[in-house]
DSSP file (Angstrom, degrees, kcal/mol; ACC not computed):
  #  RESIDUE AA STRUCTURE BP1 BP2  ACC     N-H-->O    O-->H-N    N-H-->O    O-->H-N    TCO  KAPPA ALPHA  PHI   PSI    X-CA   Y-CA   Z-CA
    1    1 A M    >         0   0    0      0, 0.0     3,-2.0     0, 0.0     0, 0.0   0.000 360.0 360.0 360.0  96.1   19.4   21.6    6.9
    2    2 A F  T 3   -     0   0    0      1,-0.3     3,-0.1     0, 0.0     0, 0.0   0.611 360.0 -76.6  58.4  16.2   18.3   19.1    4.2
    3    3 A G  T 3  S+     0   0    0      1,-0.2     2,-0.4     0, 0.0    -1,-0.3   0.712  93.6 140.2  71.4  20.0   21.7   19.3    2.6
    4    4 A L    <   -     0   0    0     -3,-2.0    -1,-0.2     4,-0.0     2,-0.1  -0.818  37.3-153.5 -99.7 134.6   20.9   22.7    1.1
    5    5 A G     >  -     0   0    0     -2,-0.4     4,-2.0    -3,-0.1     5,-0.2  -0.310  36.4 -91.7 -92.2-177.8   23.5   25.4    0.9
    6    6 A L  H  > S+     0   0    0      1,-0.2     4,-2.1     2,-0.2     5,-0.2   0.884 124.3  53.9 -63.2 -40.2   23.1   29.2    0.8
    7    7 A T  H  > S+     0   0    0      1,-0.2     4,-2.1     2,-0.2    -1,-0.2   0.915 108.6  48.3 -63.0 -43.7   23.1   29.2   -3.0
    8    8 A E  H  > S+     0   0    0      1,-0.2     4,-2.4     2,-0.2    -1,-0.2   0.895 110.5  51.7 -64.7 -39.7   20.3   26.7   -3.2
    9    9 A L  H  X S+     0   0    0     -4,-2.0     4,-2.3     2,-0.2    -1,-0.2   0.886 109.3  50.0 -64.2 -38.7   18.2   28.5   -0.7
   10   10 A V  H  X S+     0   0    0     -4,-2.1     4,-2.3     2,-0.2    -1,-0.2   0.909 110.7  49.6 -65.7 -41.9   18.5   31.8   -2.6
   11   11 A V  H  X S+     0   0    0     -4,-2.1     4,-2.2     2,-0.2    -2,-0.2   0.918 111.4  48.7 -63.3 -43.6   17.5   30.0   -5.9
   12   12 A V  H  X S+     0   0    0     -4,-2.4     4,-2.4     1,-0.2    -2,-0.2   0.907 110.8  51.2 -62.8 -41.7   14.5   28.5   -4.2
   13   13 A L  H  X S+     0   0    0     -4,-2.3     4,-2.4     2,-0.2    -2,-0.2   0.903 109.8  49.4 -62.0 -42.4   13.5   31.9   -2.8
   14   14 A I  H  X S+     0   0    0     -4,-2.3     4,-2.2     2,-0.2    -1,-0.2   0.906 111.1  49.5 -64.0 -41.8   13.8   33.5   -6.2
   15   15 A I  H  X S+     0   0    0     -4,-2.2     4,-2.4     2,-0.2    -2,-0.2   0.913 110.6  50.1 -64.0 -42.3   11.6   30.8   -7.8
   16   16 A V  H  X>S+     0   0    0     -4,-2.4     4,-2.7     1,-0.2     5,-0.5   0.912 110.8  49.9 -62.3 -42.4    9.0   31.2   -5.0
   17   17 A L  H  X5S+     0   0    0     -4,-2.4     4,-1.6     1,-0.2    -1,-0.2   0.890 112.4  47.4 -63.3 -39.4    9.0   35.0   -5.6
   18   18 A L  H  <5S+     0   0    0     -4,-2.2    -2,-0.2     2,-0.2    -1,-0.2   0.886 117.1  42.1 -69.1 -38.7    8.5   34.5   -9.3
   19   19 A V  H  <5S+     0   0    0     -4,-2.4    -2,-0.2    -5,-0.2    -3,-0.2   0.939 129.7  22.8 -75.1 -47.6    5.8   32.0   -9.0
   20   20 A F  H  <5S-     0   0    0     -4,-2.7     4,-0.4    -5,-0.2    -3,-0.2   0.675 102.8-126.7 -98.4 -19.4    3.7   33.5   -6.2
   21   21 A G     X< -     0   0    0     -4,-1.6     4,-0.9    -5,-0.5     3,-0.3   0.027  28.6 -81.5  86.8 159.5    4.6   37.2   -6.4
   22   22 A V  T  4 S+     0   0    0      1,-0.2     3,-0.3     2,-0.2    -1,-0.1   0.860 124.6  53.7 -68.5 -36.8    5.9   39.5   -3.6
   23   23 A G  T  4 S+     0   0    0      1,-0.2     4,-0.4     2,-0.1    -1,-0.2   0.768 108.6  48.2 -71.5 -25.2    2.5   40.3   -2.2
   24   24 A R  T  > S+     0   0    0     -4,-0.4     4,-2.0    -3,-0.3    -1,-0.2   0.672  90.7  79.3 -90.6 -18.2    1.5   36.6   -1.7
   25   25 A V  H  X S+     0   0    0     -4,-0.9     4,-2.3    -3,-0.3     5,-0.2   0.895  90.8  51.3 -62.9 -43.7    4.7   35.3    0.0
   26   26 A P  H  > S+     0   0    0      0, 0.0     4,-2.3     0, 0.0    -1,-0.2   0.905 110.6  49.8 -61.2 -38.2    3.8   36.7    3.6
   27   27 A Q  H  > S+     0   0    0     -4,-0.4     4,-2.6     2,-0.2    -2,-0.2   0.899 109.5  51.3 -65.2 -39.6    0.4   35.1    3.4
   28   28 A L  H  X S+     0   0    0     -4,-2.0     4,-2.5     2,-0.2    -1,-0.2   0.902 109.7  50.4 -62.8 -40.5    2.0   31.8    2.4
   29   29 A G  H  X S+     0   0    0     -4,-2.3     4,-2.4     2,-0.2    -2,-0.2   0.913 111.2  48.2 -62.9 -43.4    4.4   32.0    5.3
   30   30 A R  H  X S+     0   0    0     -4,-2.3     4,-2.6     2,-0.2     5,-0.2   0.931 112.8  47.9 -62.0 -46.0    1.5   32.7    7.7
   31   31 A D  H  X S+     0   0    0     -4,-2.6     4,-2.2     1,-0.2    -2,-0.2   0.894 111.9  49.7 -63.6 -39.8   -0.5   29.8    6.4
   32   32 A L  H  X S+     0   0    0     -4,-2.5     4,-2.4     2,-0.2    -1,-0.2   0.914 111.2  49.5 -64.6 -42.7    2.5   27.5    6.6
   33   33 A G  H  X S+     0   0    0     -4,-2.4     4,-2.3     2,-0.2    -2,-0.2   0.908 111.4  48.4 -62.5 -43.1    3.2   28.5   10.2
   34   34 A K  H  X S+     0   0    0     -4,-2.6     4,-2.6     2,-0.2     5,-0.2   0.899 111.4  51.2 -64.0 -39.9   -0.4   28.0   11.2
   35   35 A G  H  X S+     0   0    0     -4,-2.2     4,-2.3    -5,-0.2    -2,-0.2   0.918 111.2  46.5 -63.8 -43.5   -0.4   24.6    9.5
   36   36 A L  H  X S+     0   0    0     -4,-2.4     4,-2.6     2,-0.2    -1,-0.2   0.890 112.0  51.6 -65.7 -38.7    2.8   23.5   11.3
   37   37 A K  H  X S+     0   0    0     -4,-2.3     4,-2.4     2,-0.2    -2,-0.2   0.931 112.1  45.7 -63.3 -45.7    1.4   24.8   14.6
   38   38 A N  H  X S+     0   0    0     -4,-2.6     4,-2.4     2,-0.2    -2,-0.2   0.879 112.1  52.2 -65.2 -37.7   -1.8   22.8   14.2
   39   39 A F  H  X S+     0   0    0     -4,-2.3     4,-2.4    -5,-0.2    -2,-0.2   0.935 111.7  45.5 -63.3 -46.5    0.2   19.7   13.1
   40   40 A N  H  X S+     0   0    0     -4,-2.6     4,-2.0     2,-0.2    -2,-0.2   0.889 112.5  51.4 -65.4 -38.5    2.4   19.9   16.2
   41   41 A R  H  X>S+     0   0    0     -4,-2.4     5,-2.1     1,-0.2     4,-0.8   0.915 113.0  45.0 -64.0 -42.7   -0.6   20.5   18.5
   42   42 A A  H  <5S+     0   0    0     -4,-2.4     3,-0.2     1,-0.2    -2,-0.2   0.865 110.8  54.1 -69.1 -35.7   -2.4   17.5   17.0
   43   43 A R  H  <5S+     0   0    0     -4,-2.4    -1,-0.2     1,-0.2    -2,-0.2   0.872 110.3  46.5 -65.9 -36.6    0.7   15.3   17.2
   44   44 A K  H  <5S-     0   0    0     -4,-2.0    -1,-0.2    -5,-0.2    -2,-0.2   0.636 111.9-122.4 -80.4 -14.2    1.0   16.1   20.9
   45   45 A G  T ><5 +     0   0    0     -4,-0.8     3,-1.1    -3,-0.2    -3,-0.2   0.757  65.0 140.6  81.8  25.3   -2.6   15.4   21.5
   46   46 A E  T 3 < +     0   0    0     -5,-2.1    -4,-0.2     1,-0.2    -5,-0.1   0.642  64.6  63.1 -75.3 -13.7   -3.5   18.9   23.0
   47   47 A D  T 3  S+     0   0    0     -6,-0.4    -1,-0.2    -5,-0.1     2,-0.1   0.362  74.6 121.2 -92.5   5.7   -6.8   19.0   21.1
   48   48 A E    <   -     0   0    0     -3,-1.1     2,-0.4     1,-0.1    -6,-0.0  -0.405  66.6-118.0 -70.6 146.8   -8.2   16.0   22.9
   49   49 A I        -     0   0    0     -2,-0.1     2,-0.7     2,-0.0    -1,-0.1  -0.703  17.6-131.8 -88.1 133.2  -11.4   16.5   24.9
   50   50 A D        +     0   0    0     -2,-0.4    -1,-0.0     1,-0.1    -2,-0.0  -0.763  28.2 175.5 -84.6 114.2  -11.3   16.0   28.6
   51   51 A V        +     0   0    0     -2,-0.7    -1,-0.1     2,-0.1    -2,-0.0   0.308  35.2 120.9-105.3   8.0  -14.3   13.8   29.5
   52   52 A T        -     0   0    0      1,-0.1     2,-0.1     0, 0.0    -2,-0.1  -0.589  66.0-121.5 -73.4 128.1  -13.7   13.3   33.2
   53   53 A P        -     0   0    0      0, 0.0     2,-0.2     0, 0.0    -1,-0.1  -0.383  21.8-116.2 -71.6 147.0  -16.6   14.6   35.1
   54   54 A K        -     0   0    0      1,-0.1     2,-0.4    -2,-0.1     0, 0.0  -0.563  32.2-109.2 -79.0 146.0  -16.1   17.3   37.7
   55   55 A R        -     0   0    0     -2,-0.2     2,-0.5     1,-0.0    -1,-0.1  -0.607  30.8-147.1 -77.6 130.1  -16.8   16.4   41.3
   56   56 A M        -     0   0    0     -2,-0.4     2,-0.9    -3,-0.0    -1,-0.0  -0.835   4.2-144.2-100.9 134.9  -19.9   18.1   42.6
   57   57 A D     >  -     0   0    0     -2,-0.5     4,-0.7     1,-0.2     3,-0.4  -0.837  18.1-177.4 -98.4 100.6  -20.1   19.1   46.2
   58   58 A H  T  4 S+     0   0    0     -2,-0.9    -1,-0.2     1,-0.2     3,-0.1   0.774  73.8  58.4 -72.4 -27.8  -23.8   18.5   47.1
   59   59 A D  T  4 S+     0   0    0      1,-0.2     3,-0.5     2,-0.1    -1,-0.2   0.810 102.2  51.5 -75.0 -29.7  -23.6   19.8   50.7
   60   60 A S  T  4 S+     0   0    0     -3,-0.4    -1,-0.2     1,-0.2    -2,-0.2   0.784 115.5  32.2 -84.4 -27.0  -22.3   23.3   50.0
   61   61 A K  S  < S+     0   0    0     -4,-0.7     2,-0.4    -3,-0.1    -1,-0.2  -0.211  74.0 136.5-129.0  45.5  -24.8   24.6   47.4
   62   62 A E              0   0    0     -3,-0.5    -4,-0.0     1,-0.1    -3,-0.0  -0.770 360.0 360.0 -90.5 137.4  -28.2   23.1   48.0
   63   63 A T              0   0    0     -2,-0.4    -1,-0.1     0, 0.0    -2,-0.0   0.394 360.0 360.0-116.2 360.0  -31.2   25.5   47.8
């Protein structure tokens, strides 16, 4: 994983805790997860609007 060992990951985690504080880290994780989810959804094209018209059956529901 990016050439980082366990020691480097622990050092990065400690730096993140010092910079952002313990209370802010869960919110950062949530925001990062939402961002990645939205990025993947946009990359796959799931947010495209379907513009094909639905077929209307005129004979069955005329009043």
